[in-house]
N, C-alpha and C positions, 0 to 999 in steps of 0.2 A: 731816825733809826737806820741801821745798816743791815743788809742781808748779804749773803754770799752767793754769787752766781759764777759758776766756773772758776772757783777759787779767788774771785775778785770781789772786794767789798763794794757794795752798791748802795747809794742813798735811796731810801724808800719811805713811804708813809702809809699809815693804816688807810685802807680803801683803794690803794693802788693795785692794778693788775700786774702780775708777774711779767707779762709781755711788755708793758709800758716801762717798768723798772729796768728791764734788760736793755731796751732800746735807748732809754735816756742815759744809761750809763755805758753805752757802747759795748755791751756784753754780746757775745756771739750767740744769736738765737735766730731760728727761722720765723718768717712771718709772711709767707707767700700770699695768703688770702686776705691779708690786711686785718686779721683779727675777727674774721667772720665765723670761725669755728667749723671750717669745712675741709681743711687740708692736712691737719695734724703736724705741720712743719714746726710749730712752736711747742712741740711735745718736750716735757722736761721730767727729770727724776727728782723728786723731793727727798733728799738724803737726810734732812733733819728739819723739824718744825712743821709737820703736817697739821698739828693742832692749831697753828697760828693762821691757817689758810681756810678759805671758804670751802663748804662741802661740795662734792661733785654734783653737777646738775645732769639733766637728761642728755645733753650733747656729749659730755665727757663719758657718761655711761654707755652711750651708743658707739663712740669711737675707740674707747680704750678697753682692751681685753682684761679679763680677770688676772691673767699672768702679769701684764704690765702694771695693773692697778696694785697688785701685791708688791711690786718692785718700787712703788712710789710714783707711778706715772700720773702726770696731769697735763692738761692743755693750758699753757700760760695765758692764752687769751680768755680763758674762762675761770681763772683762779685769782682770787683777790686776797690781799692781806687783811685779816680781821683783828689781829692784835699783835703786840710786840712780843718778841721772843727770838730765839736762835733759829734762823732759817737758812738752810744751805741747799742750793739748787745746782744740778748739772743738766745742761740742755742737750738734747739729742744731737743737735748740729755740732756742738763742741765735742761730744763723745765720738762722733764719727770722724771729725777732724783729727783728734788725737790718735784714733785707731789707725787711720790712713798714714799719718806722718810717722808713726812708730813702726810702720810696715808689719803690723800685727795681723797676720793672715787669719789665725784661728779666731781672733777677736772680731774681725770683719765678717767671717762666715757666721759666727754666732749672732752678730748684729743683724745680718741679712735674714737669717732664719727667724729671728724674733719679729722683725718687721713683716716678713711674709706671713707668719702665723697670725699676726694681728690683723693684717689686711683681709686674709681669707675669712677669718671668723667674725670680723666686725663690719665688713663692707655692707652687707644688707641692712644692718641696723643704722649705719652711718647715712646711707642713702635715704632711708626712711625718716631719719631725723631732719635731714636737709629739706626733703619734700614737705614734711609737716610744718617746719618753720616758714617755708615759702608760702604755703597755703594760708597761714595765719598772718602773713604780712610782716613777719619778724626777720625775714631775710630777703634782700633784693638781689636776684640772680645776676642782673646786669652789672650792678656795682661790684658784686663779688668777683665776676669775671674780670672787670677792670682792675681790681685789686690784685688778682692773681697775675695778670699781665705785667703790672708794675712790680709786683713782688719778685717775679722770676728775673726781671732785669736787675733789681737790687741784689738778689741772691747770687746771680752770676758774677757781678762785680765784686761782691764780698768774697766769694770763693777764689776768684782770680787774685785779688789783692792779698788774701791770707796765704795762699800757696806761694806766691812770688816772694812775700816778705819772709816766710818761714824757710823756704828752700831756695836760696839764691841761685842754685844751679839751674832752676827752671827759667830764670831770666834769659840766660844765653840760649837755652833751648827754645824758648818762646820767640826770641829774636830770629833764630835760624828758621823756625817754622814760618814766621811772618814773612821773612825775606824770600823763602822758597815759594810760599803761597803767592807773593807778589809777582815773582818771576813766572810762575805757572799761569797766573791770570794774564800777564802780558803776552806770554806765548800763545795762550788760548785765544786771546783777542786778535792777535796777529793771524793766527790760523783761520779763525772765523772770517776775518777780512779777506784772506786769500781765497777761501772757499766761496765767499759771496761773489767775489770778482770772477772766479772760475765758472760758477754756475749761473751767473747773471745772463739774461737773454742778450744775445749779440745782434747788432744791426748790420745787415749785409752792406758791404762797402758800395758806394755808388759806382756804377759802371762808367768807365772813362769814355768820353765821346770824342772820336777822332774826326776832325774837320777835313773833308776832302774837297778840294777845289776842282770844279768841273769846268772845263773849257769847251766852249761851243765854236764850231767852225763858222766863219763869216758867210753870210748868204751871198750866193752868186747872182 
């Protein structure tokens, strides 16, 4: 079967998580925590086909506000396809990318307000859910932190590649920044070297010893 993620047809099967489908089909989606259900970066809007997806569990109820739930909000790492049908998804990551590239300032402000509202209202519940799963052994904090560290690296590369491919002008800007940064580092290194030499303890030069020849008068 095929589902639509960010206007792109993606191969999927019943039982697949939306996060896995997006990743396997190289659709733009966040996954910073590696699917542990603690970061919300894989948040998506289900535009069509909610009846074909699993019901929301405790983790989604803890992290997703009523406002976002009414807009079709789900966590892709916690949402599974349970039957065939027309499923259309828009990821939050792709929504933000489109908003930024379109220079849609009102859209970006609205986006920020929505995220802020969700964080303020859901943070206590989210922390409680994470703590509860950790106590039950359903969540390994160490592995989750490792996933987050890896995910941030992948996300940074994805953002950079996406921006550079979509906006060629940024390539030259990035080259200029890199060149300037390199020069700055070289200057800083040189300056530090000079300062190190300037403030290094100096050893006093050895005093020169003048040899004086003493002549003695012959004994009478």
